[in-house]
C-alpha positions as CSV (number, residue, x, y, z in Angstrom):
1,X,16.0,5.6,11.7
2,X,12.6,6.7,10.4
3,X,12.6,9.7,8.1
4,X,9.0,9.9,6.7
5,X,5.5,8.6,7.0
6,X,6.1,5.5,4.8
7,X,9.2,4.7,6.9
8,X,7.2,5.0,10.1
9,X,4.5,2.7,8.7
10,X,7.2,0.2,7.7
11,X,8.5,0.3,11.3
12,X,5.0,-0.6,12.6
13,X,3.3,2.7,12.6
14,X,2.5,5.1,15.4
15,X,-0.5,5.5,17.6
16,X,0.3,9.2,18.0
17,X,2.5,11.7,16.1
18,X,3.2,15.0,17.7
19,X,3.6,17.3,14.7
20,X,5.9,20.1,15.8
21,X,7.1,20.8,12.3
22,X,6.6,24.1,10.5
23,X,5.9,22.2,7.2
24,X,2.4,21.2,6.3
25,X,3.8,18.8,3.7
26,X,5.7,17.0,6.4
27,X,2.6,16.9,8.6
28,X,0.5,15.4,5.7
29,X,3.3,12.8,5.1
30,X,3.3,11.9,8.8
31,X,-0.4,10.8,8.5
32,X,0.8,7.9,6.3
33,X,2.8,6.6,9.3
34,X,-0.2,6.3,11.7
35,X,-1.7,3.0,12.7
36,X,-5.5,2.5,12.4
37,X,-7.2,4.9,15.0
38,X,-3.9,6.9,15.1
39,X,-3.8,10.6,15.9
40,X,-1.8,13.4,14.5
41,X,-1.5,16.3,17.1
42,X,-0.7,19.5,15.3
43,X,1.5,21.7,17.4
44,X,3.3,23.6,14.7
45,X,2.1,25.1,11.4
46,X,2.8,27.3,8.4
47,X,0.5,29.6,6.6
48,X,-0.8,27.0,4.1
49,X,-3.5,24.3,4.3
50,X,-2.9,20.8,5.4
51,X,-3.5,18.4,2.5
52,X,-5.4,15.3,3.9
53,X,-6.3,12.2,2.0
54,X,-9.9,11.5,3.0
55,X,-9.2,7.7,2.6
56,X,-7.0,7.9,5.7
57,X,-9.7,9.5,7.7
58,X,-12.2,6.9,6.6
59,X,-10.3,3.6,6.1
60,X,-7.8,4.0,8.9
61,X,-10.0,6.2,11.2
62,X,-7.1,8.6,11.8
63,X,-7.8,11.8,13.7
64,X,-6.2,15.2,13.5
65,X,-6.1,17.3,16.6
66,X,-4.7,20.7,17.4
67,X,-2.9,21.6,20.5
68,X,-1.9,25.1,21.6
69,X,0.4,23.5,24.3
70,X,-0.1,26.5,26.5
71,X,-0.8,25.3,30.0
72,X,2.1,24.4,32.4
73,X,0.2,21.3,33.6
74,X,0.5,19.8,30.1
75,X,4.2,20.7,29.9
76,X,4.9,18.9,33.2
77,X,3.0,15.8,32.0
78,X,4.9,15.8,28.7
79,X,8.3,16.2,30.3
80,X,7.5,13.3,32.7
81,X,6.6,11.2,29.7
82,X,10.0,12.1,28.1
83,X,11.9,11.4,31.3
84,X,10.4,7.9,31.5
85,X,11.9,7.2,28.0
86,X,8.6,7.1,26.2
87,X,9.7,9.6,23.5
88,X,12.4,9.4,20.9
89,X,13.3,12.7,19.3
90,X,14.2,12.7,15.6
91,X,16.5,15.5,14.5
92,X,18.8,16.7,11.7
93,X,22.2,17.5,13.2
94,X,24.4,20.3,11.9
95,X,27.9,21.5,12.9
96,X,28.2,25.1,14.1
97,X,29.8,26.1,10.8
98,X,26.6,24.7,9.0
99,X,24.2,27.0,10.9
100,X,23.3,29.1,7.9
101,X,22.4,25.9,5.9
102,X,20.3,24.7,8.8
103,X,18.5,28.0,9.1
104,X,17.8,28.0,5.3
105,X,16.3,24.5,5.5
106,X,14.1,25.4,8.5
107,X,12.9,28.7,6.9
108,X,12.1,26.9,3.7
109,X,10.2,24.1,5.5
110,X,12.6,21.5,4.3
111,X,14.0,20.3,7.6
112,X,12.8,16.9,8.6
113,X,11.6,17.0,12.2
114,X,13.9,19.4,14.0
115,X,17.3,20.9,13.1
116,X,19.9,20.9,15.9
117,X,23.1,22.8,15.8
118,X,25.9,21.5,18.0
119,X,29.5,22.5,18.4
120,X,31.6,19.2,18.6
């Protein structure tokens, strides 16, 4: 399982990372996992700047794009992509009794990827 940008790079890197996190630190870290000419699509954010290493932009030619993801046409296309098995979701899993801990981690921007609460 890949947990951060360096782990993603070690696994071969990604052409595209859909950044749905509410943590700009995690988004910045994800840049390190992009292949040359890779793209980070920002779909989530917090009220702080995204720290970007200019060397990544120049040496690896990575691009950062924003997406408001607000048109149904794009949602249908994305869901079809997922249905074809082209997307692997990375999540932190919590039991129902751990919901307060999960909430605290998400609110603090500490959750990696997405936090999922499931009742076993």
